[in-house]
C-alpha positions as CSV (number, residue, x, y, z in Angstrom):
1,M,70.1,-43.0,-7.7
2,E,66.6,-44.3,-6.8
3,L,66.1,-41.4,-4.5
4,Q,67.0,-38.9,-7.2
5,R,64.6,-40.5,-9.6
6,N,61.8,-40.4,-7.1
7,Q,62.5,-36.7,-6.4
8,S,62.6,-35.8,-10.1
9,S,59.4,-37.7,-10.7
10,A,57.7,-36.0,-7.8
11,V,58.9,-32.6,-9.1
12,G,57.5,-33.5,-12.6
13,V,54.1,-34.4,-11.1
14,K,54.0,-31.1,-9.2
15,V,54.8,-29.1,-12.4
16,N,52.2,-31.0,-14.4
17,M,49.6,-30.4,-11.6
18,K,50.5,-26.7,-11.5
19,K,50.2,-26.4,-15.3
20,K,46.8,-28.1,-15.2
21,W,45.7,-25.8,-12.4
22,N,46.8,-22.8,-14.3
23,V,44.9,-23.9,-17.4
24,K,41.7,-24.5,-15.3
25,K,42.1,-21.1,-13.7
26,V,42.5,-19.4,-17.1
27,V,39.5,-21.2,-18.5
28,R,37.4,-20.4,-15.4
29,L,38.3,-16.7,-15.5
30,T,37.6,-16.6,-19.3
31,L,34.2,-18.1,-18.9
32,T,33.5,-15.8,-15.9
33,Y,34.4,-12.6,-17.7
34,A,32.6,-13.7,-20.9
35,L,29.4,-14.2,-18.8
36,L,29.8,-10.9,-17.1
37,I,30.3,-9.1,-20.5
38,F,27.2,-10.8,-21.8
39,V,25.1,-9.8,-18.8
40,T,26.5,-6.3,-19.1
41,F,25.5,-6.1,-22.7
42,L,22.0,-7.3,-21.9
43,T,21.7,-4.7,-19.1
44,V,23.3,-1.7,-20.8
45,G,22.4,-2.5,-24.4
46,P,18.8,-1.2,-24.3
47,F,20.0,2.1,-22.6
48,L,22.7,2.6,-25.3
49,W,20.1,2.0,-28.0
50,L,17.7,4.5,-26.4
51,L,20.5,7.1,-26.1
52,A,21.6,6.5,-29.7
53,T,18.0,6.9,-30.9
54,S,17.6,10.2,-29.0
55,L,20.7,11.5,-30.8
56,K,19.7,10.4,-34.3
57,S,18.5,12.9,-36.9
58,G,15.3,12.5,-38.9
59,S,17.1,11.1,-42.0
60,E,18.5,8.0,-40.1
61,N,16.7,4.7,-39.8
62,I,16.2,4.0,-36.2
63,F,14.9,0.5,-36.9
64,A,18.0,-0.7,-38.8
65,Y,19.2,-4.2,-38.3
66,P,21.6,-4.8,-36.7
67,P,21.0,-1.8,-34.4
68,Q,23.3,1.1,-35.0
69,F,24.5,2.4,-31.7
70,I,26.6,5.3,-33.1
71,P,24.5,7.9,-34.9
72,E,25.8,9.0,-38.3
73,N,24.8,12.7,-37.7
74,P,24.4,13.2,-33.9
75,T,22.0,16.0,-33.0
76,L,20.5,17.5,-29.8
77,S,17.5,18.9,-31.7
78,N,15.3,16.1,-30.3
79,Y,16.0,17.2,-26.7
80,T,15.3,20.9,-27.5
81,Q,12.1,20.0,-29.4
82,V,10.8,18.0,-26.4
83,M,11.5,20.8,-24.0
84,D,9.9,23.4,-26.3
85,T,6.8,21.2,-26.9
86,F,6.0,20.2,-23.3
87,P,6.6,21.9,-19.9
88,F,9.3,19.4,-19.1
89,W,11.0,21.7,-16.6
90,R,7.7,21.9,-14.7
91,Y,7.4,18.2,-14.7
92,L,11.1,17.8,-13.7
93,G,10.6,20.3,-10.8
94,N,7.5,18.4,-9.6
95,S,9.4,15.1,-9.7
96,V,12.4,16.6,-7.8
97,I,10.1,18.1,-5.1
98,V,8.1,14.9,-4.6
99,S,11.2,12.6,-4.6
100,V,13.2,14.7,-2.2
101,L,10.3,15.2,0.2
102,T,9.5,11.4,0.1
103,V,13.2,10.6,0.8
104,L,13.4,13.0,3.7
105,L,10.2,11.8,5.3
106,N,11.2,8.2,5.0
107,I,14.6,8.8,6.5
108,V,13.1,10.6,9.5
109,L,9.9,8.6,10.1
110,C,11.3,5.2,9.4
111,S,14.3,5.8,11.7
112,L,12.0,7.1,14.4
113,A,9.8,4.1,14.1
114,A,12.8,1.7,14.0
115,Y,14.5,3.3,17.1
116,P,12.2,1.9,19.8
117,L,11.9,-1.4,18.0
118,A,15.7,-1.8,18.1
119,R,16.8,0.0,21.3
120,M,13.9,-0.2,23.7
121,N,12.3,-3.0,25.6
122,F,8.5,-3.0,25.9
123,R,5.7,-5.6,25.8
124,G,4.6,-6.6,22.3
125,K,7.7,-5.2,20.6
126,N,8.2,-8.3,18.4
127,L,4.5,-8.5,17.6
128,V,4.5,-4.9,16.5
129,F,7.6,-5.5,14.3
130,L,6.0,-8.6,12.8
131,L,2.8,-6.7,11.9
132,I,4.8,-3.9,10.3
133,I,6.8,-6.5,8.2
134,S,3.6,-8.2,7.3
135,T,2.3,-5.1,5.5
136,M,5.1,-5.6,2.9
137,M,3.0,-8.5,1.5
138,I,0.1,-6.2,0.8
139,P,0.4,-4.6,-2.7
140,F,-0.2,-0.9,-2.9
141,Q,-2.9,-1.5,-5.6
142,L,-5.2,-2.9,-2.9
143,L,-4.8,0.3,-0.8
144,M,-5.2,2.8,-3.5
145,I,-9.0,3.2,-3.4
146,P,-9.3,3.9,0.4
147,I,-6.2,6.1,0.2
148,Y,-7.6,8.0,-2.7
149,L,-11.0,8.5,-1.0
150,L,-9.2,9.7,2.1
151,S,-7.0,12.1,0.1
152,L,-10.1,13.6,-1.5
153,D,-11.8,14.1,1.9
154,L,-8.6,15.9,3.1
155,G,-8.4,18.0,0.0
156,L,-5.1,16.6,-1.1
157,Q,-5.9,16.2,-4.8
158,N,-3.5,18.0,-7.1
159,T,-1.1,18.9,-4.2
160,Y,2.4,17.9,-3.3
161,A,1.1,16.5,0.0
162,G,-1.2,14.2,-1.8
163,L,1.7,12.9,-3.9
164,V,4.1,12.5,-1.0
165,L,2.2,11.4,2.1
166,P,1.1,7.9,0.9
167,H,4.8,7.0,0.5
168,A,6.0,9.0,3.5
169,T,7.0,5.8,5.4
170,T,7.6,2.2,4.3
171,A,7.8,-1.1,6.1
172,F,11.0,-1.8,4.2
173,G,12.6,1.4,5.5
174,I,11.6,0.6,9.1
175,F,13.1,-2.9,8.7
176,L,16.3,-1.6,7.2
177,M,16.9,1.1,9.9
178,R,16.0,-1.4,12.7
179,Q,18.6,-3.8,11.5
180,A,21.1,-1.0,11.2
181,F,20.4,0.2,14.8
182,L,20.8,-3.3,16.1
183,T,24.5,-3.3,15.0
184,I,25.3,-0.4,17.3
185,P,26.6,-1.4,20.8
186,Y,24.1,-0.7,23.6
187,E,26.9,0.7,25.7
188,L,26.7,3.9,23.7
189,D,23.1,4.4,24.8
190,E,24.0,3.9,28.4
191,S,27.0,6.3,28.2
192,A,24.8,8.9,26.6
193,R,22.1,8.5,29.3
194,M,24.7,8.9,32.0
195,D,25.7,12.2,30.4
196,G,22.1,13.4,30.5
197,A,21.0,12.7,26.9
198,N,17.4,11.8,26.3
199,A,16.0,9.3,23.8
200,F,15.7,11.9,21.0
201,Q,19.2,13.1,21.4
202,I,20.6,9.5,21.4
203,W,18.7,8.8,18.2
204,W,19.7,12.0,16.4
205,K,23.3,12.7,17.7
206,I,24.6,9.2,18.3
207,L,22.8,6.5,16.2
208,M,22.0,8.4,13.0
209,P,25.6,9.4,12.3
210,L,26.7,5.8,12.9
211,V,24.2,4.3,10.4
212,K,24.9,6.8,7.6
213,P,25.5,4.0,5.0
214,S,22.1,2.5,5.8
215,V,20.5,5.9,5.6
216,V,22.0,6.5,2.1
217,T,20.9,3.0,1.0
218,L,17.4,3.8,2.1
219,A,17.5,7.1,0.3
220,I,18.6,5.5,-2.9
221,F,15.8,2.9,-2.9
222,I,13.1,5.5,-1.9
223,F,14.4,8.0,-4.5
224,V,14.2,5.4,-7.3
225,M,10.7,4.3,-6.2
226,A,9.4,7.9,-5.9
227,W,11.0,9.1,-9.1
228,G,9.6,6.3,-11.2
229,D,6.1,6.1,-9.6
230,F,3.5,6.4,-12.3
231,L,0.2,4.9,-11.0
232,W,-0.4,7.0,-7.9
233,P,0.4,10.4,-9.5
234,L,-1.9,9.4,-12.4
235,I,-4.7,8.8,-9.9
236,I,-4.3,11.7,-7.5
237,T,-3.7,14.5,-10.1
238,N,-5.8,15.7,-12.9
239,D,-4.0,19.1,-13.3
240,Q,-1.2,18.9,-15.8
241,N,0.8,21.5,-13.8
242,M,1.1,18.9,-11.0
243,Y,2.3,16.1,-13.3
244,T,5.5,14.4,-12.5
245,L,8.1,13.4,-15.2
246,P,6.8,9.8,-15.8
247,L,3.4,11.3,-16.5
248,G,5.0,13.8,-18.8
249,V,6.9,11.1,-20.7
250,N,3.6,9.2,-21.0
251,M,1.9,12.2,-22.6
252,L,4.9,12.5,-24.9
253,A,4.5,9.0,-26.1
254,G,0.8,9.6,-26.7
255,S,1.4,12.8,-28.7
256,F,4.4,11.6,-30.7
257,S,3.5,7.9,-31.1
258,S,5.3,7.8,-34.5
259,N,8.4,9.9,-33.5
260,W,10.4,7.5,-31.4
261,R,13.4,10.0,-31.4
262,L,11.4,12.4,-29.2
263,I,10.1,9.6,-27.0
264,A,13.7,8.4,-26.5
265,A,14.9,11.9,-25.7
266,G,12.2,12.3,-23.1
267,S,13.0,8.9,-21.6
268,I,16.7,9.8,-21.3
269,I,15.8,13.1,-19.5
270,S,13.7,11.1,-17.0
271,I,16.5,8.5,-16.4
272,L,19.4,10.9,-15.9
273,P,18.5,12.1,-12.4
274,I,18.4,8.6,-11.1
275,I,21.8,7.8,-12.6
276,L,23.3,11.0,-11.2
277,F,21.8,10.4,-7.7
278,F,23.1,6.9,-7.6
279,V,26.6,7.9,-8.8
280,A,26.7,10.6,-6.1
281,M,25.7,8.2,-3.4
282,Q,27.5,5.1,-4.7
283,K,30.4,5.3,-2.2
284,Y,28.1,5.3,0.8
285,F,25.9,2.6,-0.7
286,I,28.9,0.2,-1.2
287,D,30.1,1.0,2.3
288,G,26.8,0.0,3.7
289,A,26.7,-3.2,1.6
290,M,30.2,-4.2,2.8
291,K,29.4,-3.5,6.4
292,G,26.4,-5.7,6.1
293,A,28.4,-8.5,4.5
294,V,31.4,-8.5,6.9
295,K,30.8,-9.7,10.4
296,G,32.6,-8.2,13.3
């Protein structure tokens, strides 16, 4: 009898502990999801308000409190008016050309610079890498004046080359590609050399396909940086035909300072390409993040 009582009491204690653990788990999950929903609202809320403002007609109050995220009479007239008033397609084309060229040059040049730092042995390699990384501490604003004077001497004002070349390579890109190349076994290089491949062929045909997630990650970061760059295009261009989309949106805000519907529509147009590019590359971006997080 005493043994049965002990067994039943032990079972009761286990059941109580299990119930308490389940309650704690439910409370923890509830708090976690509540926090995530709150952060999501803080992140997405301004974008939703901007989208709703761009779709509201002139009769609606865009400053209503609390904010009204669903327009009463949705309209696309704000978008058509923006495109008719300003050469937005010209600005959009300039931004696409500058961003795509900047991304391609960064992928090629950063990976070429990272290849010897990761796969070759030479004197001063670590010092060179340290100096490259040290440039990340220098803000671009300190370099704008000498770069601007150099661009004027080379005749790069109001040209795509003047917009692209200052950002053609970055220390962050070299660091990212070097770390990606270090994860590839050196035996692949030795096998390729035995088959007669040179350094360029090893870089292009063996290493680059194996680090595709890192390449896509670099492309996303550079595209977002180049697309949203405002200061350098403002300095290097004085011809409106060479304006990028951020400069066009800034002109829109100056011309329609009282019409926030048109400003919101122009802002949505400038944001959409970044969203579409990230959605298209999201799969490879996540793969690269997971490979960097999992060892082995």
